[in-house]
C-alpha positions, 0 to 999 in steps of 0.5 A, spaced: 048 864 277 042 864 272 042 866 265 037 870 262 032 867 257 035 871 251 042 866 252 038 860 250 040 860 243 047 861 244 047 856 249 044 851 244 049 853 239 055 851 244 052 845 246 052 842 238 060 843 239 060 838 244 057 833 240 062 828 240 062 827 247 054 826 247 051 819 250 045 817 254 049 820 261 051 826 257 044 828 255 042 827 262 047 831 265 046 837 260 039 837 262 040 838 269 045 843 268 040 846 263 035 846 269 040 850 273 041 855 268 035 857 265 030 861 269 023 858 271 017 863 269 012 863 264 013 856 262 019 857 258 023 852 261 019 846 259 018 848 252 026 850 251 028 844 255 025 840 250 028 844 244 035 843 248 034 835 248 032 835 241 038 839 239 043 835 243 040 828 240 041 831 233 048 834 235 050 827 237 047 824 231 052 828 226 057 823 223 064 823 226 070 826 221 072 820 217 065 817 217 062 816 210 056 821 209 050 820 205 052 813 204 057 815 199 064 814 201 070 818 198 077 816 198 083 821 196 089 818 194 096 821 193 101 816 190 106 815 185 102 814 178 098 808 177 102 806 171 108 805 176 110 798 177 108 798 185 102 802 183 100 798 177 100 792 182 097 795 188 092 800 186 087 794 183 088 790 190 086 796 194 079 797 190 078 790 190 079 789 197 075 795 199 069 792 194 070 786 199 069 790 205 063 793 202 065 799 199 065 799 191 066 804 186 060 806 182 055 804 188 058 807 194 065 809 193 068 815 190 076 814 189 080 821 187 087 820 185 093 825 185 100 824 183 106 825 188 111 825 183 109 832 180 113 837 184 112 839 191 107 845 190 103 841 185 102 835 190 100 840 196 095 843 191 092 836 189 091 834 197 087 840 198 083 839 192 082 832 195 079 835 201 075 840 198 072 835 194 070 832 201 074 826 202 073 822 208 080 819 208 086 820 205 091 815 203 098 817 202 102 812 198 110 812 198 115 817 199 114 822 205 112 828 201 105 824 200 104 824 207 106 832 208 101 834 203 096 830 206 098 832 213 098 840 211 091 839 207 085 843 210 080 842 213 084 836 216 081 829 215 084 822 217 090 819 214 092 812 212 099 811 210 103 806 206 110 809 208 116 807 204 122 811 204 121 814 211 120 813 218 113 816 221 115 815 228 122 818 228 119 824 223 114 825 229 107 824 225 105 818 230 107 817 237 108 809 236 106 803 232 101 801 238 098 808 239 099 813 233 095 818 238 093 823 232 089 822 225 095 818 222 095 810 222 097 805 216 102 801 214 110 802 215 115 799 211 122 801 214 126 802 208 132 804 211 133 797 214 131 794 207 137 798 205 142 794 210 139 788 208 140 789 200 147 791 201 148 784 205 145 780 200 150 784 195 156 782 199 154 775 200 153 774 192 159 778 190 164 778 197 170 780 193 167 786 190 168 791 196 168 797 192 160 798 192 156 804 189 150 807 192 145 811 187 140 815 191 137 822 192 133 826 197 127 822 198 132 816 200 137 819 204 135 815 210 136 809 206 143 811 204 145 813 211 143 806 214 147 803 208 153 807 210 152 805 217 152 797 215 158 798 210 162 801 216 161 795 220 162 790 214 169 793 211 166 795 205 167 802 201 161 805 199 161 810 194 156 815 194 152 818 188 147 823 190 142 826 184 140 833 186 136 836 180 131 832 176 131 829 171 137 825 173 143 824 168 144 816 169 149 816 164 153 821 167 153 817 174 155 811 171 161 814 167 163 817 174 162 810 177 167 807 172 172 812 173 172 811 181 173 803 180 166 801 183 165 794 183 158 793 184 151 797 185 146 799 190 140 802 187 136 805 193 128 807 193 126 813 189 120 815 185 124 819 181 128 813 179 122 808 177 121 811 170 128 810 168 129 803 171 130 800 164 136 805 163 139 804 169 138 796 169 142 797 161 147 801 164 149 796 170 149 791 164 154 795 160 158 797 165 158 790 168 156 792 175 152 787 179 146 791 182 141 790 187 134 794 187 128 795 191 123 792 187 122 786 182 120 791 176 127 793 175 129 785 175 123 784 170 127 789 165 134 786 166 136 788 173 140 783 176 137 782 183 131 786 187 129 785 195 123 789 197 116 790 200 111 785 197 106 791 195 100 786 195 099 784 202 101 791 204 095 794 200 090 789 203 091 791 210 091 799 208 084 797 205 082 794 211 084 800 215 081 805 210 074 801 211 074 801 219 075 809 218 070 810 213 065 806 218 067 811 224 073 808 227 079 814 229 086 813 226 088 814 234 085 807 236 088 803 230 095 801 231 100 802 225 102 795 222 109 794 220 110 790 213 112 783 214 112 781 206 118 781 202 120 778 196 127 777 193 128 776 186 134 774 181 135 774 174 139 769 172 139 771 164 142 777 166 147 774 170 149 770 164 149 776 160 154 779 165 158 773 165 157 772 172 155 766 177 151 767 183 152 763 189 147 757 191 146 760 197 143 766 193 139 762 189 136 758 194 134 764 198 130 767 192 123 767 192 123 767 184 129 766 179 128 769 172 131 764 167 
């Protein structure tokens, strides 16, 4: 069936919607379709056909979602506050690595940051603000809430994750590590597996202390479940202390642990714990509870041991993925990576203050020993 010449504007407009699929073959094929549809009279076909081809070429040249436009790349970051220990280490690495990859702040890169610790409504609003400011890519760093907000922001844009407290495959954000299949890619740290490893190190260091307590909240639920399974397989009794409503009352929690006869402590990962790391470490010393934490920043302020992700190489790899997307790559084509850099830090000064001796096997395994 032939279309009247008056349908030409609609036909041209519809062709622009197919811009992502335009290549040399596609343009040739569409001109043949155009020839079949457009009536040949009064020289209209020749002129309109040229206009049609020009519009197809222009549509094909339009940038893909995620690609930087006007030579300015825009990165939106949803993360813990930049003065948090992990952020304080990782954020400068991100900026420096992006500079090495050709995207420098003040020249061709704009970075806008929103915090992930200010409540659900504010985090979601912040993600939408980043998209409204024309972010080409969103970096969701930390807990699942960062990804939830980035995923809900509209219009949708590519997302790079640094997944700390959740499994993006189990939660349905991506299909698999090798084939994400959507607009999310990034770096995955399987914190539940880390929780089981932390418990194992705590048991190795203090094998006679079989009554272990775990501090956790809703953002570390997967970790607690993994620690609970690990405890059942080792014969250790795991006492749960779950915090519900911030700000958390850590002093009351430690009093409850003393009453319950807890002998050691597993402090799981939550962004709502980090600001209180000095208080938590001091309370552990006060109640003589040897404890293991997720991040070295706890050990630097008096915590006994930490085992967790080394954020520096993690952020370098995230920067590489961001740069690829800014140059036009699609997240679905970029496999997720698993963290493979960890660090085990021990504070001997704290052990002495608590009158405890750490086994040689623990000291030899440590990446760093604070004297």
